[in-house]
C-alpha positions in Angstrom: 51.7 106.9 53.8 53.6 106.5 50.5 51.5 107.3 47.4 52.0 103.8 46.0 50.1 102.4 49.1 47.3 105.0 49.2 46.7 105.2 45.5 47.9 102.1 43.5 47.7 99.4 46.1 44.5 100.7 47.8 42.5 101.1 44.6 43.7 97.8 43.2 42.7 96.0 46.4 39.3 97.6 46.5 38.7 96.8 42.9 39.9 93.2 43.5 37.5 92.9 46.4 34.5 93.8 44.2 35.7 91.4 41.5 36.0 88.6 44.1 32.5 89.4 45.3 31.2 89.1 41.7 33.1 85.8 41.3 31.5 84.5 44.5 28.0 85.3 43.2 28.6 83.5 40.0 29.9 80.5 41.9 26.8 80.6 44.1 24.6 80.5 41.0 26.7 77.6 39.6 27.8 79.8 36.7 31.4 79.7 35.2 33.7 82.4 36.5 35.4 84.4 33.7 38.7 84.8 35.5 40.5 86.2 32.5 37.9 89.0 32.0 37.8 89.8 35.7 41.6 89.7 35.9 41.7 92.1 32.9 39.3 94.4 34.7 41.7 94.6 37.7 44.7 95.1 35.4 42.8 97.8 33.5 42.0 99.6 36.8 45.6 99.4 37.9 46.8 100.7 34.5 44.4 103.7 34.6 45.5 104.5 38.2 49.1 104.5 37.2 48.5 106.7 34.1 46.3 109.1 36.0 48.7 109.3 38.9 52.2 109.4 37.3 51.2 110.5 33.8 48.4 113.0 34.3 48.1 113.5 38.0 44.4 114.0 38.4 42.5 112.9 41.5 39.2 113.6 39.8 40.0 111.5 36.8 41.1 108.6 39.0 37.8 108.8 40.9 35.8 108.8 37.6 37.7 105.8 36.2 37.4 103.7 39.4 33.8 104.6 40.0 32.8 103.5 36.4 34.6 100.2 36.9 33.0 99.6 40.3 29.6 100.6 38.9 29.9 98.1 36.0 30.8 95.2 38.3 27.9 96.0 40.7 25.5 96.3 37.8 26.6 92.9 36.6 25.9 91.5 40.1 22.4 92.8 40.0 21.7 91.6 36.5 22.9 88.1 37.5 20.7 87.9 40.5 17.5 89.6 39.3 16.2 86.8 37.1 16.4 84.4 40.1 13.8 86.4 42.0 10.9 84.9 40.1 11.8 81.3 40.9 13.3 81.8 44.4 11.8 79.9 47.3 12.8 82.7 49.7 12.8 86.0 47.8 14.1 88.4 50.5 17.8 87.4 50.5 18.1 87.8 46.7 15.9 90.9 46.7 18.1 92.5 49.4 21.3 91.7 47.4 19.9 92.9 44.1 18.9 96.2 45.7 22.3 96.5 47.4 24.1 95.9 44.1 22.0 98.3 42.1 22.2 101.0 44.9 26.0 100.7 44.9 26.1 100.9 41.1 23.9 104.0 41.2 26.1 105.7 43.9 29.2 105.0 41.9 27.7 106.4 38.7 26.6 109.5 40.5 30.1 109.8 42.0 31.6 109.5 38.5 29.2 112.1 37.1 29.9 114.6 39.9 33.6 114.4 39.6 33.4 114.3 35.9 31.4 117.5 35.9 34.1 119.1 38.1 36.7 118.0 35.6 34.7 119.7 32.9 34.7 123.0 34.8 31.2 122.8 36.2 30.5 123.9 39.8 28.7 121.8 42.3 26.9 123.2 45.4 29.0 121.1 47.8 32.6 121.4 48.8 35.1 118.6 48.4 35.1 117.6 52.0 31.3 117.1 52.0 31.4 115.2 48.7 34.2 113.0 50.0 32.4 112.2 53.2 29.1 111.4 51.4 30.7 109.0 48.9 33.1 107.5 51.5 30.1 106.7 53.8 28.2 105.1 50.9 31.2 103.1 49.8 31.9 102.0 53.4 28.4 100.5 53.5 28.4 98.9 50.0 30.7 95.9 50.5 29.3 95.0 53.9 25.8 95.1 52.4 26.8 92.9 49.5 28.6 90.6 51.9 25.5 90.4 54.1 23.4 89.6 51.0 25.8 86.8 50.1 25.6 85.3 53.6 21.8 85.5 53.5 21.6 83.8 50.1 24.0 81.0 51.2 21.9 80.5 54.4 18.7 80.4 52.4 20.2 77.8 50.1 21.3 75.6 53.0 17.8 75.8 54.5 16.2 74.9 51.2 18.6 71.9 50.8 17.9 70.7 54.3 14.1 71.1 53.8 14.3 69.2 50.5 16.3 66.4 52.2 13.7 66.2 54.9 10.8 66.2 52.5 12.2 63.8 49.9 13.4 60.2 49.9 17.1 60.3 49.3 17.1 57.2 47.1 14.2 57.8 44.8 13.5 61.5 45.0 9.9 60.8 45.9 8.2 62.6 48.8 9.1 61.3 52.2 6.5 59.7 54.5 6.4 62.8 56.7 6.0 65.1 53.8 3.2 62.9 52.3 1.1 63.1 55.5 1.7 66.9 55.7 0.6 67.4 52.1 -2.3 65.0 52.6 -3.6 66.9 55.6 -3.5 70.2 53.6 -5.2 68.5 50.7 -7.9 67.1 52.9 -8.5 70.6 54.4 -8.7 72.1 50.9 -11.1 69.3 49.8 -13.4 69.9 52.8 -13.3 73.6 52.2 -14.0 73.6 48.5 -15.6 70.3 47.9 -14.7 67.8 45.3 -13.2 64.3 45.4 -9.8 63.1 46.7 -8.3 59.7 45.8 -5.3 57.6 46.8 -3.3 54.9 45.2 -1.3 52.6 47.4 1.1 50.2 45.7 4.2 48.1 46.2 6.5 45.9 44.2 5.5 42.3 43.8 8.0 39.8 45.2 10.5 42.6 46.0 12.4 40.4 48.5 13.0 37.9 45.7 14.5 40.7 43.5 16.9 41.7 46.3 17.9 38.1 47.1 18.4 37.2 43.5 20.0 40.3 42.0 21.3 42.2 45.0 20.2 45.3 46.8 21.8 47.6 44.3 19.4 46.3 41.6 16.6 46.6 44.1 17.5 50.3 44.7 17.5 50.9 40.9 14.1 49.3 40.7 12.7 51.7 43.3 14.2 54.7 41.6 12.9 53.5 38.2 9.4 53.1 39.7 9.3 56.7 40.9 10.6 58.0 37.6 7.9 56.0 35.6 5.2 57.0 38.1 6.0 60.7 37.7 5.6 60.3 33.9 2.1 58.9 34.3 0.5 61.1 37.0 -0.1 64.9 36.9 2.2 67.5 38.3 -0.4 68.3 41.0 -0.4 64.7 42.2 1.9 63.7 45.1 4.2 60.6 44.7 5.6 59.4 48.0 7.7 56.5 49.3 6.0 55.4 52.5 8.7 52.9 53.4 10.5 49.9 51.8 8.9 49.1 48.5 5.6 50.7 49.3 4.5 53.9 47.5 1.5 56.2 47.5 0.0 58.6 45.0 -2.4 61.3 46.2 -4.8 62.4 43.5 -6.6 65.7 44.2 -9.9 66.4 42.4 -10.0 62.8 41.2 -13.1 60.6 41.6 -13.2 56.9 42.2 -13.7 55.9 38.5 -11.0 58.2 37.3 -8.6 57.0 40.0 -9.2 53.4 38.8 -8.3 54.4 35.3 -5.1 56.1 36.5 -4.2 53.1 38.6 -4.6 50.7 35.7 -2.5 53.0 33.5 0.1 53.2 36.2 0.1 49.4 36.6 0.7 48.9 32.9 3.6 51.5 32.9 5.2 49.7 35.9 5.0 46.2 34.3 8.6 46.0 33.2 10.7 43.2 31.7 14.4 42.9 32.4 16.3 45.4 30.3 19.3 47.7 30.4 20.9 48.4 33.7 17.9 46.9 35.6 18.4 43.1 35.3 15.2 42.3 37.2 11.7 42.6 35.7 9.0 43.7 38.1 5.3 44.4 38.5 3.2 46.2 41.1 -0.1 45.6 42.8 -2.2 48.7 43.5 -5.0 49.5 45.9 -7.4 52.4 45.2 -9.5 54.3 47.7 -11.5 57.6 47.4 -12.3 59.8 50.4 -15.7 59.1 51.9 -17.7 61.9 53.6 -16.3 62.5 57.1 -13.3 60.2 56.5 -9.8 60.9 57.7 -6.6 60.4 55.7 -5.6 57.5 57.9 -9.0 55.8 57.3 -8.7 56.3 53.6 -5.1 54.9 53.7 -6.4 51.9 55.7 -9.0 51.2 53.0 -6.4 51.6 50.2 -4.1 49.2 52.2 -6.9 46.6 52.4 -7.4 47.0 48.6 -3.7 46.5 48.1 -3.7 43.2 50.1 -6.7 42.1 48.0 -4.8 42.8 44.8 -1.9 40.7 46.1 -4.3 37.9 47.2 -5.9 38.0 43.8 -2.7 37.1 42.0 -0.6 40.4 42.0 0.1 42.7 39.1 -3.5 44.0 39.4 -5.6 46.9 40.6 -8.2 46.5 43.5 -10.9 49.0 44.4 -11.6 49.6 48.0 -15.3 50.0 47.2 -15.4 46.3 46.2 -14.3 45.1 49.6 -16.5 44.3 52.5 -16.6 47.2 55.0 -15.4 45.1 57.9 -12.3 44.0 55.9 -11.3 47.7 55.2 -11.7 48.5 58.9 -9.6 45.6 60.3 -6.6 45.9 58.0 
């Protein structure tokens, strides 16, 4: 094989592969790719190879130079990914890739130190064939490991997006109906295990059909999205805001008693009493039903009582809050 293929071309392609891997990681993390800097790195590697091949023909010097460049690139990969570990939903793919990047960087640095020591006249307890086999084996595993890490991270990202799409309403960003009942069941189990109150707000938009008929469905969609945004600003981060369907929403309030839930509901009603302004040409109000979990009650039963309170609020004139405790027991059971 001609030297230009086994030395210049081979080393440039290998360095370009590592550079492309780093660029791919940055794209995955939605970071800008510094193509000029990465291109300069490849050009520097090629220049060093040419000088250390045709100027000063030294295999050891070429190994040191290329090992240092590869180590720097792999170290940058690890430093890019390591901060994501703390906030990753699935830690293993990132942890695997970080370990692979750091391990490859360490191997490349050891390779540079060993061959650098040989250039300085120091003796090593292994012959060249053994050294070449060890470092070649490590290098042969490095890129497949980094590639596997990239595939795992991309797969984890796709799974996270699919799960988010299933658990959230695509229009408003609120929790979906399915996610709400899953979270409510877990919250009920926690409440029964530890004790404490659990409350629920159920509300919908007053005369929403009139808004759609008068201003169009696009305005109606903006109203729904605005409601979720304003609701999120009123409730706590531990509270669950969900769109149950159409213009009906629910807010699950853990560790919240009946009296506090009424205060929250009234504050929310005031925040959602909006006059026409800006991009939302339609003013709107909401009616809210409030229920607090009774001993031995299920989520469905509490939701039924909140629904009855919501109907009572609408029957009472809308744009108001109704407490399920104020309703006759038979009314809550039949709605």
